[in-house]
C-alpha positions as a LaTeX table, in Angstrom:
\begin{tabular}{lrrr}
\hline
Residue & $x$ (\AA) & $y$ (\AA) & $z$ (\AA) \\
\hline
Unk1 & 19.21 & 11.63 & $-14.50$ \\
Unk2 & 16.31 & 9.50 & $-15.60$ \\
Unk3 & 14.23 & 8.13 & $-12.78$ \\
Unk4 & 13.01 & 4.66 & $-13.54$ \\
Unk5 & 9.32 & 3.66 & $-12.00$ \\
Unk6 & 8.89 & 0.13 & $-12.15$ \\
Unk7 & 4.91 & $-0.19$ & $-11.99$ \\
Unk8 & 2.86 & 2.40 & $-13.73$ \\
Unk9 & $-0.48$ & 1.67 & $-12.09$ \\
Unk10 & $-2.04$ & 3.53 & $-9.08$ \\
Unk11 & 1.19 & 4.39 & $-7.19$ \\
Unk12 & 3.79 & 4.56 & $-9.66$ \\
Unk13 & 1.38 & 6.11 & $-12.23$ \\
Unk14 & 0.14 & 8.99 & $-10.07$ \\
Unk15 & 3.78 & 9.87 & $-8.50$ \\
Unk16 & 5.46 & 9.71 & $-11.95$ \\
Unk17 & 2.99 & 11.68 & $-13.66$ \\
Unk18 & 3.37 & 14.55 & $-11.19$ \\
Unk19 & 6.99 & 14.42 & $-11.38$ \\
Unk20 & 7.09 & 14.15 & $-15.14$ \\
Unk21 & 4.87 & 17.27 & $-15.14$ \\
Unk22 & 7.39 & 18.92 & $-12.93$ \\
Unk23 & 10.19 & 18.27 & $-15.39$ \\
Unk24 & 11.42 & 15.19 & $-13.89$ \\
Unk25 & 12.87 & 12.56 & $-16.70$ \\
Unk26 & 10.80 & 9.55 & $-16.01$ \\
Unk27 & 10.90 & 6.14 & $-17.80$ \\
Unk28 & 7.57 & 4.03 & $-16.75$ \\
Unk29 & 8.08 & 0.15 & $-16.81$ \\
Unk30 & 4.84 & $-1.93$ & $-16.82$ \\
Unk31 & 3.96 & $-5.48$ & $-17.72$ \\
Unk32 & 0.65 & $-4.38$ & $-19.32$ \\
Unk33 & 1.61 & $-3.89$ & $-22.93$ \\
Unk34 & $-1.90$ & $-1.89$ & $-23.54$ \\
Unk35 & $-1.00$ & 0.59 & $-20.78$ \\
Unk36 & 2.57 & 1.02 & $-22.08$ \\
Unk37 & 1.16 & 1.77 & $-25.58$ \\
Unk38 & $-1.19$ & 4.17 & $-24.54$ \\
Unk39 & 1.22 & 6.09 & $-22.56$ \\
Unk40 & 3.53 & 6.28 & $-25.33$ \\
Unk41 & 0.77 & 7.18 & $-27.69$ \\
Unk42 & $-1.30$ & 10.05 & $-25.82$ \\
Unk43 & 0.56 & 10.43 & $-22.39$ \\
Unk44 & $-0.64$ & 9.53 & $-19.06$ \\
Unk45 & $-3.71$ & 11.11 & $-17.88$ \\
Unk46 & $-4.63$ & 11.83 & $-14.06$ \\
Unk47 & $-8.15$ & 12.58 & $-13.24$ \\
Unk48 & $-10.25$ & 12.97 & $-10.13$ \\
Unk49 & $-11.39$ & 15.88 & $-7.82$ \\
Unk50 & $-8.00$ & 17.14 & $-6.95$ \\
Unk51 & $-6.52$ & 17.68 & $-10.42$ \\
Unk52 & $-6.89$ & 16.53 & $-14.17$ \\
Unk53 & $-4.11$ & 16.68 & $-16.61$ \\
Unk54 & $-2.40$ & 14.56 & $-19.11$ \\
Unk55 & 1.40 & 14.59 & $-19.47$ \\
Unk56 & 3.53 & 13.14 & $-22.17$ \\
Unk57 & 5.62 & 10.10 & $-21.04$ \\
Unk58 & 7.87 & 7.21 & $-22.01$ \\
Unk59 & 7.13 & 3.81 & $-21.34$ \\
Unk60 & 8.43 & 0.28 & $-21.83$ \\
Unk61 & 7.77 & $-3.51$ & $-20.84$ \\
Unk62 & 10.37 & $-5.03$ & $-18.75$ \\
Unk63 & 11.99 & $-6.88$ & $-21.56$ \\
Unk64 & 12.66 & $-3.53$ & $-23.30$ \\
Unk65 & 14.71 & $-1.85$ & $-20.58$ \\
Unk66 & 18.12 & $-0.92$ & $-21.35$ \\
Unk67 & 21.02 & 0.40 & $-19.28$ \\
Unk68 & 21.44 & 1.05 & $-15.66$ \\
Unk69 & 19.88 & 3.55 & $-13.19$ \\
Unk70 & 20.91 & 5.34 & $-10.06$ \\
Unk71 & 17.23 & 5.33 & $-8.79$ \\
Unk72 & 14.38 & 2.75 & $-9.39$ \\
Unk73 & 11.16 & 3.25 & $-7.79$ \\
Unk74 & 9.46 & $-0.03$ & $-7.22$ \\
Unk75 & 5.50 & 0.44 & $-7.36$ \\
Unk76 & 4.14 & $-3.04$ & $-8.32$ \\
Unk77 & 1.69 & $-5.04$ & $-6.31$ \\
Unk78 & 3.43 & $-6.86$ & $-3.27$ \\
Unk79 & 3.01 & $-10.13$ & $-4.81$ \\
Unk80 & 5.11 & $-9.28$ & $-7.89$ \\
Unk81 & 8.02 & $-7.88$ & $-5.69$ \\
Unk82 & 10.26 & $-10.95$ & $-6.01$ \\
Unk83 & 9.70 & $-11.22$ & $-9.79$ \\
Unk84 & 10.17 & $-7.33$ & $-10.51$ \\
Unk85 & 13.23 & $-7.21$ & $-8.32$ \\
Unk86 & 14.87 & $-10.06$ & $-10.35$ \\
Unk87 & 13.98 & $-8.04$ & $-13.61$ \\
Unk88 & 15.31 & $-4.72$ & $-12.27$ \\
Unk89 & 18.41 & $-5.95$ & $-10.68$ \\
Unk90 & 20.51 & $-6.06$ & $-13.89$ \\
Unk91 & 19.54 & $-2.32$ & $-14.34$ \\
Unk92 & 20.36 & $-0.89$ & $-10.99$ \\
Unk93 & 23.93 & 0.78 & $-10.98$ \\
Unk94 & 26.34 & $-0.58$ & $-8.53$ \\
Unk95 & 25.85 & 2.52 & $-6.20$ \\
Unk96 & 22.19 & 3.00 & $-6.96$ \\
Unk97 & 19.19 & 2.00 & $-4.82$ \\
Unk98 & 15.57 & 0.80 & $-5.15$ \\
Unk99 & 12.63 & 2.46 & $-3.21$ \\
Unk100 & 9.88 & 0.56 & $-2.39$ \\
Unk101 & 6.74 & 2.22 & $-2.93$ \\
Unk102 & 4.35 & $-0.54$ & $-2.29$ \\
Unk103 & 1.97 & $-2.08$ & 0.67 \\
Unk104 & 3.45 & $-4.63$ & 3.05 \\
Unk105 & 6.93 & $-5.39$ & 4.21 \\
Unk106 & 8.25 & $-5.50$ & 0.85 \\
Unk107 & 11.57 & $-3.93$ & 1.71 \\
Unk108 & 12.46 & $-7.12$ & 3.32 \\
Unk109 & 12.13 & $-8.83$ & 0.06 \\
Unk110 & 14.03 & $-6.26$ & $-1.71$ \\
Unk111 & 16.70 & $-5.98$ & 0.82 \\
Unk112 & 17.36 & $-9.77$ & 0.11 \\
Unk113 & 17.24 & $-9.24$ & $-3.79$ \\
Unk114 & 19.18 & $-6.20$ & $-4.24$ \\
Unk115 & 21.05 & $-5.84$ & $-0.93$ \\
Unk116 & 19.99 & $-3.95$ & 2.35 \\
Unk117 & 22.37 & $-1.23$ & 1.63 \\
Unk118 & 20.57 & $-0.42$ & $-2.01$ \\
Unk119 & 17.16 & $-0.34$ & $-0.38$ \\
Unk120 & 15.12 & 2.45 & 0.71 \\
Unk121 & 11.82 & 2.10 & 2.49 \\
Unk122 & 8.51 & 4.04 & 1.98 \\
Unk123 & 4.67 & 4.39 & 3.26 \\
Unk124 & 2.22 & 5.89 & 1.28 \\
Unk125 & $-1.72$ & 6.07 & 1.98 \\
Unk126 & $-2.93$ & 8.35 & $-0.91$ \\
Unk127 & $-5.97$ & 7.22 & $-2.83$ \\
Unk128 & $-5.69$ & 6.13 & $-6.39$ \\
Unk129 & $-6.64$ & 3.56 & $-9.07$ \\
Unk130 & $-5.73$ & 2.37 & $-12.43$ \\
Unk131 & $-8.84$ & 2.90 & $-14.59$ \\
Unk132 & $-7.95$ & 2.05 & $-18.06$ \\
Unk133 & $-4.78$ & 2.14 & $-20.33$ \\
Unk134 & $-3.29$ & 5.34 & $-19.81$ \\
Unk135 & $-5.73$ & 6.62 & $-17.04$ \\
Unk136 & $-5.18$ & 6.85 & $-13.54$ \\
Unk137 & $-7.85$ & 8.23 & $-10.79$ \\
Unk138 & $-5.96$ & 10.21 & $-8.10$ \\
Unk139 & $-8.94$ & 10.38 & $-5.65$ \\
Unk140 & $-7.50$ & 11.68 & $-2.60$ \\
Unk141 & $-4.46$ & 12.66 & $-0.77$ \\
Unk142 & $-2.64$ & 10.72 & 2.21 \\
Unk143 & 0.60 & 10.10 & 4.02 \\
Unk144 & 3.76 & 10.06 & 2.01 \\
Unk145 & 6.70 & 8.94 & 4.14 \\
Unk146 & 10.20 & 7.67 & 3.02 \\
Unk147 & 13.00 & 6.18 & 5.42 \\
Unk148 & 16.39 & 4.70 & 5.47 \\
Unk149 & 15.68 & 0.75 & 6.78 \\
Unk150 & 18.13 & 1.51 & 9.66 \\
Unk151 & 16.81 & 4.80 & 10.30 \\
Unk152 & 19.92 & 7.13 & 9.61 \\
Unk153 & 19.56 & 10.20 & 7.67 \\
Unk154 & 21.56 & 9.90 & 4.23 \\
Unk155 & 22.07 & 12.31 & 1.10 \\
Unk156 & 20.07 & 9.62 & $-1.09$ \\
Unk157 & 17.09 & 10.10 & 1.53 \\
Unk158 & 17.06 & 13.61 & 1.34 \\
Unk159 & 17.30 & 13.68 & $-2.55$ \\
Unk160 & 14.31 & 11.14 & $-2.56$ \\
Unk161 & 12.48 & 13.17 & $-0.14$ \\
Unk162 & 12.97 & 16.27 & $-2.22$ \\
Unk163 & 11.42 & 14.33 & $-5.35$ \\
Unk164 & 8.50 & 13.09 & $-3.37$ \\
Unk165 & 7.57 & 16.59 & $-2.12$ \\
Unk166 & 7.20 & 17.61 & $-5.81$ \\
Unk167 & 4.41 & 15.19 & $-5.90$ \\
Unk168 & 3.22 & 16.00 & $-2.24$ \\
Unk169 & 4.47 & 19.11 & $-0.51$ \\
Unk170 & 3.52 & 17.45 & 2.78 \\
Unk171 & 5.91 & 14.34 & 2.18 \\
Unk172 & 8.27 & 13.76 & 5.24 \\
Unk173 & 11.18 & 11.70 & 6.30 \\
Unk174 & 11.24 & 9.32 & 9.29 \\
Unk175 & 13.75 & 7.50 & 11.50 \\
Unk176 & 11.23 & 4.84 & 11.99 \\
Unk177 & 9.90 & 3.55 & 8.62 \\
Unk178 & 9.09 & 0.23 & 10.12 \\
Unk179 & 6.67 & 1.77 & 12.26 \\
Unk180 & 4.75 & 3.15 & 9.65 \\
Unk181 & 4.77 & 0.16 & 7.63 \\
Unk182 & 3.48 & $-1.88$ & 10.52 \\
Unk183 & 1.06 & 0.88 & 11.33 \\
Unk184 & $-0.34$ & 0.51 & 7.89 \\
Unk185 & $-0.76$ & $-3.47$ & 8.32 \\
Unk186 & $-2.91$ & $-2.67$ & 10.96 \\
Unk187 & $-4.88$ & $-0.24$ & 8.93 \\
Unk188 & $-4.56$ & $-2.49$ & 5.91 \\
Unk189 & $-6.19$ & $-5.56$ & 7.76 \\
Unk190 & $-9.26$ & $-3.21$ & 8.43 \\
Unk191 & $-9.34$ & $-2.49$ & 4.66 \\
Unk192 & $-9.26$ & $-6.11$ & 3.88 \\
Unk193 & $-12.29$ & $-6.61$ & 6.37 \\
Unk194 & $-14.11$ & $-3.76$ & 4.57 \\
Unk195 & $-13.46$ & $-5.52$ & 1.42 \\
Unk196 & $-15.43$ & $-8.34$ & 2.19 \\
Unk197 & $-18.36$ & $-6.43$ & 1.37 \\
Unk198 & $-19.71$ & $-4.10$ & $-1.52$ \\
Unk199 & $-19.87$ & $-0.91$ & 0.92 \\
Unk200 & $-17.56$ & 1.59 & 1.20 \\
Unk201 & $-14.52$ & 1.88 & 3.47 \\
Unk202 & $-16.20$ & 4.78 & 5.32 \\
Unk203 & $-19.50$ & 3.18 & 5.52 \\
Unk204 & $-17.93$ & $-0.11$ & 6.99 \\
Unk205 & $-15.90$ & 1.73 & 9.72 \\
Unk206 & $-18.69$ & 3.62 & 10.71 \\
Unk207 & $-20.81$ & 0.45 & 11.40 \\
Unk208 & $-21.09$ & 0.23 & 15.12 \\
Unk209 & $-21.87$ & $-3.46$ & 15.30 \\
Unk210 & $-18.78$ & $-4.35$ & 13.50 \\
Unk211 & $-16.46$ & $-2.07$ & 15.22 \\
Unk212 & $-15.49$ & $-4.82$ & 18.23 \\
Unk213 & $-14.46$ & $-7.33$ & 15.41 \\
Unk214 & $-12.66$ & $-4.59$ & 13.39 \\
Unk215 & $-11.05$ & $-3.58$ & 16.55 \\
Unk216 & $-10.01$ & $-7.22$ & 17.39 \\
Unk217 & $-8.33$ & $-7.67$ & 13.69 \\
Unk218 & $-6.40$ & $-4.52$ & 14.35 \\
Unk219 & $-5.30$ & $-5.38$ & 17.84 \\
Unk220 & $-3.70$ & $-8.66$ & 16.70 \\
Unk221 & $-1.77$ & $-6.87$ & 14.09 \\
Unk222 & $-0.50$ & $-4.38$ & 16.55 \\
Unk223 & 0.55 & $-7.12$ & 18.96 \\
Unk224 & 2.54 & $-8.89$ & 16.06 \\
Unk225 & 4.45 & $-5.41$ & 15.71 \\
Unk226 & 5.24 & $-5.06$ & 19.18 \\
Unk227 & 6.43 & $-8.79$ & 19.27 \\
Unk228 & 8.65 & $-7.83$ & 16.56 \\
Unk229 & 9.95 & $-5.03$ & 18.67 \\
Unk230 & 8.39 & $-2.24$ & 16.33 \\
Unk231 & 6.60 & 0.95 & 17.62 \\
Unk232 & 3.70 & 1.43 & 15.16 \\
Unk233 & 2.92 & 4.60 & 14.05 \\
Unk234 & $-0.40$ & 6.43 & 12.95 \\
Unk235 & $-1.59$ & 8.40 & 10.24 \\
Unk236 & $-4.92$ & 9.55 & 8.39 \\
Unk237 & $-6.80$ & 8.89 & 11.38 \\
Unk238 & $-5.44$ & 5.52 & 12.35 \\
Unk239 & $-3.85$ & 5.49 & 15.94 \\
Unk240 & $-2.13$ & 2.29 & 16.72 \\
Unk241 & $-2.39$ & 2.99 & 20.28 \\
Unk242 & $-6.05$ & 2.77 & 20.11 \\
Unk243 & $-5.80$ & $-0.70$ & 18.91 \\
Unk244 & $-3.49$ & $-2.17$ & 21.82 \\
Unk245 & $-4.45$ & $-4.31$ & 24.68 \\
Unk246 & $-6.02$ & $-2.32$ & 27.34 \\
Unk247 & $-6.75$ & 0.83 & 25.12 \\
Unk248 & $-9.29$ & 3.27 & 26.07 \\
Unk249 & $-12.58$ & 2.58 & 24.32 \\
Unk250 & $-13.18$ & 6.26 & 23.79 \\
Unk251 & $-9.79$ & 6.49 & 22.17 \\
Unk252 & $-10.79$ & 3.53 & 19.75 \\
Unk253 & $-13.88$ & 5.15 & 18.86 \\
Unk254 & $-12.41$ & 8.34 & 18.39 \\
Unk255 & $-9.74$ & 6.74 & 15.72 \\
Unk256 & $-12.50$ & 4.93 & 14.01 \\
Unk257 & $-14.36$ & 8.22 & 13.73 \\
Unk258 & $-11.36$ & 10.14 & 12.22 \\
Unk259 & $-10.83$ & 7.14 & 9.63 \\
Unk260 & $-14.39$ & 7.39 & 8.45 \\
Unk261 & $-13.97$ & 11.23 & 8.04 \\
Unk262 & $-10.63$ & 11.13 & 6.24 \\
Unk263 & $-12.06$ & 8.44 & 4.02 \\
Unk264 & $-15.43$ & 10.27 & 3.45 \\
Unk265 & $-13.19$ & 13.32 & 1.75 \\
Unk266 & $-11.63$ & 10.91 & $-0.80$ \\
Unk267 & $-13.25$ & 10.17 & $-4.22$ \\
Unk268 & $-11.79$ & 6.72 & $-3.88$ \\
Unk269 & $-14.55$ & 5.27 & $-1.84$ \\
Unk270 & $-13.35$ & 1.83 & $-1.81$ \\
Unk271 & $-10.01$ & 0.05 & $-1.36$ \\
Unk272 & $-7.72$ & $-1.29$ & $-4.24$ \\
Unk273 & $-8.49$ & $-4.68$ & $-2.29$ \\
Unk274 & $-12.17$ & $-4.35$ & $-3.12$ \\
Unk275 & $-11.33$ & $-3.12$ & $-6.81$ \\
Unk276 & $-9.30$ & $-6.34$ & $-7.17$ \\
Unk277 & $-12.04$ & $-8.50$ & $-6.15$ \\
Unk278 & $-15.00$ & $-6.82$ & $-7.68$ \\
Unk279 & $-13.78$ & $-5.06$ & $-10.71$ \\
Unk280 & $-10.49$ & $-6.68$ & $-11.88$ \\
Unk281 & $-11.24$ & $-10.13$ & $-10.82$ \\
Unk282 & $-7.73$ & $-10.92$ & $-9.57$ \\
Unk283 & $-6.10$ & $-11.99$ & $-6.65$ \\
Unk284 & $-5.52$ & $-9.41$ & $-3.84$ \\
Unk285 & $-2.38$ & $-8.71$ & $-1.83$ \\
Unk286 & $-3.62$ & $-10.73$ & 0.97 \\
Unk287 & $-0.84$ & $-13.27$ & 1.32 \\
Unk288 & 2.15 & $-11.11$ & 0.86 \\
Unk289 & 0.56 & $-8.51$ & 3.49 \\
Unk290 & $-1.60$ & $-10.07$ & 5.91 \\
Unk291 & $-0.38$ & $-13.91$ & 5.89 \\
Unk292 & 3.02 & $-12.45$ & 6.05 \\
Unk293 & 2.37 & $-10.53$ & 9.39 \\
Unk294 & 0.59 & $-13.47$ & 10.78 \\
Unk295 & 3.76 & $-15.57$ & 10.11 \\
Unk296 & 5.79 & $-12.94$ & 12.08 \\
Unk297 & 3.14 & $-12.68$ & 14.62 \\
Unk298 & 2.91 & $-16.31$ & 15.27 \\
Unk299 & 6.59 & $-16.88$ & 15.14 \\
Unk300 & 6.81 & $-14.66$ & 18.13 \\
Unk301 & 4.00 & $-16.69$ & 19.88 \\
Unk302 & 1.11 & $-14.11$ & 19.09 \\
Unk303 & $-2.11$ & $-15.70$ & 18.58 \\
Unk304 & $-3.82$ & $-14.24$ & 15.28 \\
Unk305 & $-7.04$ & $-16.32$ & 14.72 \\
Unk306 & $-9.21$ & $-13.39$ & 13.32 \\
Unk307 & $-6.50$ & $-12.41$ & 10.66 \\
Unk308 & $-6.16$ & $-16.06$ & 9.87 \\
Unk309 & $-10.03$ & $-16.28$ & 9.29 \\
Unk310 & $-9.99$ & $-12.91$ & 7.37 \\
Unk311 & $-7.37$ & $-14.26$ & 5.08 \\
Unk312 & $-9.52$ & $-17.34$ & 4.35 \\
Unk313 & $-12.55$ & $-15.36$ & 3.54 \\
Unk314 & $-10.71$ & $-13.04$ & 1.13 \\
Unk315 & $-9.39$ & $-16.22$ & $-0.44$ \\
Unk316 & $-13.08$ & $-17.48$ & $-0.46$ \\
Unk317 & $-13.98$ & $-14.51$ & $-2.54$ \\
Unk318 & $-11.21$ & $-14.69$ & $-4.96$ \\
Unk319 & $-12.04$ & $-18.41$ & $-5.74$ \\
Unk320 & $-15.63$ & $-17.56$ & $-5.98$ \\
Unk321 & $-16.99$ & $-19.33$ & $-3.02$ \\
Unk322 & $-18.21$ & $-16.33$ & $-1.21$ \\
Unk323 & $-19.81$ & $-13.08$ & $-2.50$ \\
Unk324 & $-18.90$ & $-9.63$ & $-1.50$ \\
Unk325 & $-21.42$ & $-9.11$ & 1.04 \\
Unk326 & $-22.16$ & $-7.90$ & 4.81 \\
Unk327 & $-23.02$ & $-11.60$ & 5.15 \\
Unk328 & $-19.35$ & $-12.24$ & 4.66 \\
Unk329 & $-18.36$ & $-9.90$ & 6.96 \\
Unk330 & $-20.87$ & $-11.47$ & 9.41 \\
Unk331 & $-18.72$ & $-14.93$ & 9.07 \\
Unk332 & $-15.79$ & $-12.77$ & 10.30 \\
Unk333 & $-17.87$ & $-11.41$ & 13.17 \\
Unk334 & $-18.90$ & $-14.78$ & 14.18 \\
Unk335 & $-15.49$ & $-16.20$ & 14.59 \\
Unk336 & $-14.81$ & $-13.32$ & 16.37 \\
Unk337 & $-17.65$ & $-13.99$ & 18.72 \\
Unk338 & $-16.47$ & $-17.60$ & 19.17 \\
Unk339 & $-12.88$ & $-16.73$ & 19.79 \\
Unk340 & $-14.29$ & $-14.44$ & 22.77 \\
\hline
\end{tabular}
């Protein structure tokens, strides 16, 4: 069976390279013609402190995909989900499925596009970056979780899990994939806040003066999750319970410290959000991630003013109206002070 990986960037490129090296027949699909050409000509290279290797691989642009596939793993940016789903749908077997290896709640978009019964959910938190055509940085390990949207155990879930374990032996299944996805939205909101600056993830999370503002951002997101009826789950130092109303301040401090420690172990010092803003000069996933979560929370009556302000500041940086600097993070902190 050929596994179609739609999106050969940081996530898809890293996972796919490991599976290809392990003998899985992989066909990469990517919109970047230069990346596709480089993969076909010289293979896909993984670099970084964990391991460095190059694996021969096949890649095509979306217009060159032929045939149908039992499994398609979608690894695009969240904002590309709807367009990618429309492109891949003709190539999905009638009894096939799509696995969303993305950020945010893209499973909701996929379920509408290809059918809920043909959608699998996943949560990933490893550190990787697209560096150049044919080159991916794998900077640090992180959680890898897969689950059915309805929480059931199925043969396709077991098969998908077995494949993901060939990438990361600690990959797990879960009956609560929505809990992980909302947990990552809380952590993701923190990452967007760190991306207001040029400082590293760990350095910003370690700054005591900003921790009350950062905690308030995560608390709004966790309140939205609870209003949606989801029990958010933690990972890699992020403890959702520490960012809920009435949480023990000591638990919150411990979670911040654990997140700092986790990020200091990774060669990927800055988030993909920061890289989009500072290096690739392109729009981030702020709307499909944070704005979407805000809309869900506000739909339940949860006020989310800090996350609204965070979205606005990210959009200011995208448009060139603000710099990446601690002063921009100060603007978020000032808004927190006004709200308080």
